TORMAR-136849 format. One record per residue: residue number from 1; residue in one letter; x, y, z of N, C-alpha, C in turn. Coordinates in pm, 1 decimal. Each point is the difference from the previous one (the first is absolute). Example, Ala and Ser with C-alpha at 12.3 -4.5 7.8 and 13.67 -1.06 7.14 Angstrom:
<kelos>
+-----+----+----------+----------+----------+----------+----------+----------+----------+----------+----------+
|   i | aa |     n_px |     n_py |     n_pz |    ca_px |    ca_py |    ca_pz |     c_px |     c_py |     c_pz |
+-----+----+----------+----------+----------+----------+----------+----------+----------+----------+----------+
|   1 |  a |   1319.0 |   -569.0 |    780.0 |    -89.0 |    119.0 |      0.0 |     90.0 |    120.0 |      0.0 |
|   2 |  s |    -35.0 |    105.0 |    -72.0 |     82.0 |    119.0 |      6.0 |    -77.0 |    109.0 |     73.0 |
+-----+----+----------+----------+----------+----------+----------+----------+----------+----------+----------+
</kelos>
This chain:
<kelos>
+-----+----+----------+----------+----------+----------+----------+----------+----------+----------+----------+
|   i | aa |     n_px |     n_py |     n_pz |    ca_px |    ca_py |    ca_pz |     c_px |     c_py |     c_pz |
+-----+----+----------+----------+----------+----------+----------+----------+----------+----------+----------+
|   1 |  m |   -933.9 |  -1745.3 |  -3073.3 |    116.8 |    -53.1 |     67.5 |     11.2 |   -148.0 |    -33.9 |
|   2 |  s |    119.4 |    -43.9 |    -36.2 |     21.4 |   -140.8 |    -33.3 |     10.6 |    -83.1 |    127.3 |
|   3 |  a |     -6.0 |   -131.4 |    -14.6 |     12.2 |    -89.6 |    115.2 |    136.3 |     14.4 |     65.6 |
|   4 |  v |    104.9 |     20.4 |    -80.3 |    135.4 |     16.5 |     54.3 |      8.3 |    128.8 |     80.5 |
|   5 |  e |    -55.9 |    109.1 |    -52.0 |      1.0 |    126.7 |     72.8 |    -79.6 |    -10.8 |    129.4 |
|   6 |  a |   -112.6 |    -67.9 |     -5.6 |    -82.3 |    -17.7 |    119.5 |     75.1 |    -79.5 |    105.7 |
|   7 |  a |     72.1 |   -103.3 |    -40.7 |     78.8 |    -79.9 |     94.3 |    110.9 |     83.9 |     61.2 |
|   8 |  a |     63.7 |     85.8 |    -79.1 |    106.2 |     86.8 |     51.1 |    -55.0 |     97.9 |    102.5 |
|   9 |  v |   -117.0 |     52.6 |    -24.1 |    -61.5 |     93.0 |     94.7 |    -33.0 |    -71.5 |    129.7 |
|  10 |  r |    -55.4 |   -121.1 |     -7.3 |    -33.4 |    -75.1 |    121.6 |    124.9 |    -32.3 |     80.9 |
|  11 |  s |    110.9 |    -30.6 |    -66.9 |    121.6 |    -36.9 |     72.4 |     77.9 |    121.2 |     48.2 |
|  12 |  g |    -34.7 |    119.7 |    -48.0 |     72.3 |    119.6 |     38.5 |    116.2 |     30.9 |    -91.8 |
|  13 |  e |     25.7 |    -84.8 |    -97.6 |    113.5 |     19.9 |    -89.2 |    -14.4 |    127.9 |    -80.5 |
|  14 |  a |   -119.8 |     35.4 |    -41.0 |    -21.2 |    118.5 |    -81.8 |     38.1 |    126.8 |     76.0 |
|  15 |  q |    -24.2 |      5.1 |    130.0 |     31.4 |    118.8 |     77.4 |    149.5 |     12.6 |     27.7 |
|  16 |  s |     66.9 |   -106.8 |     34.1 |    139.0 |      7.7 |     42.7 |     99.2 |    -19.9 |   -113.1 |
|  17 |  g |    -38.4 |    -69.4 |   -105.9 |     90.8 |    -27.4 |   -110.0 |     94.0 |   -116.6 |     26.6 |
|  18 |  a |     -3.8 |    -58.1 |    119.1 |     88.0 |   -111.5 |     33.8 |    -81.4 |   -128.4 |     10.6 |
|  19 |  a |     55.9 |   -106.1 |    -52.3 |    -66.7 |   -130.3 |      7.9 |     16.6 |    -57.7 |    140.0 |
|  20 |  e |    -92.8 |    -84.8 |     39.2 |      9.6 |    -65.4 |    129.4 |    110.4 |   -105.3 |     -3.9 |
|  21 |  a |     88.7 |      4.0 |     97.2 |    103.8 |   -101.6 |     12.1 |    -53.8 |   -120.6 |     76.3 |
|  22 |  i |    -89.2 |     26.3 |     96.0 |    -61.5 |   -105.2 |     81.1 |   -147.3 |     34.0 |     18.7 |
|  23 |  h |    -84.2 |   -100.3 |    -12.7 |   -143.7 |     19.1 |     24.4 |    -51.5 |   -125.0 |     70.6 |
|  24 |  v |    -55.1 |     18.4 |    119.0 |    -51.9 |   -111.0 |     80.0 |   -142.9 |     33.7 |     40.2 |
|  25 |  e |    -89.8 |    -96.6 |    -12.4 |   -138.9 |     19.8 |     41.1 |    -44.8 |   -113.9 |     90.6 |
|  26 |  n |    -66.9 |     37.6 |    107.8 |    -65.4 |    -95.4 |     89.3 |     96.9 |   -104.3 |     58.1 |
|  27 |  l |    114.1 |     45.5 |     50.4 |    102.1 |    -88.3 |     57.1 |    -39.4 |    -42.8 |    141.3 |
|  28 |  h |     10.6 |   -127.9 |     25.3 |    -25.4 |    -56.0 |    133.1 |    122.9 |    -80.2 |     41.7 |
|  29 |  k |     36.1 |      8.3 |    129.1 |    112.1 |    -77.5 |     53.1 |    -33.3 |    -42.5 |    141.6 |
|  30 |  k |     21.6 |   -128.5 |     26.6 |    -23.2 |    -54.8 |    133.4 |    127.1 |    -67.4 |     49.9 |
|  31 |  f |     23.1 |     11.8 |    130.1 |    104.3 |    -74.5 |     69.3 |    -72.3 |    -86.2 |    102.1 |
|  32 |  g |    -21.9 |   -124.8 |    -36.5 |    -80.4 |    -85.8 |     85.7 |   -141.8 |     52.8 |      5.3 |
|  33 |  e |    -48.5 |     27.7 |    119.7 |   -135.3 |     54.3 |     17.7 |     -2.9 |    152.7 |     -6.6 |
|  34 |  l |    117.1 |     64.8 |     -3.6 |      8.2 |    146.2 |     -0.9 |    -10.5 |     53.0 |   -142.9 |
|  35 |  h |   -108.8 |     68.4 |    -30.3 |    -24.3 |     56.6 |   -133.5 |     56.0 |    142.3 |      1.2 |
|  36 |  v |    122.9 |     20.8 |    -56.8 |     69.2 |    128.8 |     12.5 |    -31.1 |     97.5 |   -113.5 |
|  37 |  l |    -34.3 |    -49.6 |   -116.7 |    -40.7 |     85.9 |   -111.7 |   -136.8 |    -46.2 |    -46.9 |
|  38 |  k |    -93.0 |     93.3 |    -10.2 |   -137.2 |    -34.5 |    -38.1 |    -44.2 |     90.0 |   -114.6 |
|  39 |  g |     17.4 |    -46.2 |   -123.1 |    -49.7 |     73.6 |   -115.5 |     78.2 |    125.3 |    -33.5 |
|  40 |  v |    130.3 |      0.2 |     21.9 |     83.5 |    116.6 |    -28.0 |     20.7 |     14.6 |   -150.6 |
|  41 |  s |    -15.4 |    122.5 |    -50.0 |     26.4 |     30.8 |   -140.7 |     99.2 |    115.5 |     -5.5 |
|  42 |  l |     93.7 |     -6.0 |    -95.4 |     98.0 |    107.3 |    -14.3 |     57.5 |      0.1 |   -140.1 |
|  43 |  s |     59.4 |    112.1 |    -36.6 |     73.9 |      8.6 |   -125.7 |    117.5 |     93.5 |     21.6 |
|  44 |  a |    107.4 |    -23.6 |    -73.3 |    120.0 |     83.1 |      6.9 |     44.6 |     31.4 |   -141.5 |
|  45 |  r |     40.1 |    121.6 |    -20.7 |     43.8 |     44.6 |   -132.4 |    152.1 |     -0.4 |     -7.5 |
|  46 |  d |     49.6 |    -15.8 |   -118.7 |    144.1 |     -1.9 |    -24.9 |     58.9 |    138.2 |     15.5 |
+-----+----+----------+----------+----------+----------+----------+----------+----------+----------+----------+
</kelos>
């Protein structure tokens, strides 16, 4: 397996055939002292 194929398998692209439109890893968001997002990761396909 090539490095490109391995990356596609890790991202899920090989299974679905669709590229990721959005990919976010380890997102944190605070409003003042209120920590509302702690390490959120997500991806969305086109």
